[in-house]
N, C-alpha and C positions, 0 to 999 in steps of 0.2 A: 876067475871068474864066480863070482857068488851075484845069483840075485836071490834074491827074495821076497816070499807072501808070507802076508797076512793070512788070517780063517776068514771066509767072509760072512763077514758082520755088520760090512757097511748098506742100509737100508736105500732105495730108489729107482724111482720108476719100477715098484714094483716085485721088486727082486732084492737082493741084498749080494754083494760086490766085494769084490779082498784085492788090494794095492797089490800090485808086484813093480820092484822096484830093486838098482843096483845100489855093488858098494862100490864099483869101481868109477863106473862112466854112464854117459847117454845113452854111446854107441853102442855095450856091452849091453844094453838093457834094449834099446831095440833090435837089434840082430835076435836075443833072445823073443821078444814079441814076435818079430817078424817069423823067425824057426817056430810057432805055433798056432801062423798063421790068424793072428792077434788085429786086430784091423790098426792103423797109425792113428786115426781121429781115439782110437781109450786114451791115449798120452794126454797126460794132464799136470804143466807142471815139472814134475820132477816123480811119477810114477804113472803105470798103465790104472787104467779102470775092466779088472775080470771076474765076470760072473761066476754065482756060486757054478754051477755045472760045468766049467773049465777048469777048474782050481786043480783037482787029483790031476789034469791034463801038464799044466803048470809043474804041480809035485812030479811027478815023472819024467820030465823031461830036465828036474834036476833044483828045479827051486825049493829054497830050503825054509 
C-alpha cells in the first residue's frame, strides 16, 4: 500500500492544495483519506484535494 502526496502548490479558492493518490486502488485511497478525516467530497476523479495545512498530517500518516 502506497499513497502519494505532492507538495501543496496548486492554487484554488484562496489557498494552496496537494493531491493525494494511490498506486494500488481507489479503495486504498478512500481508506487512507477516511483515516485522516478527509471528507469524501474532496475526492475528484482519481485523487483527493488536500489543503496545505493538512500536508504534514498526510505525510505523518505514511503518504510519500
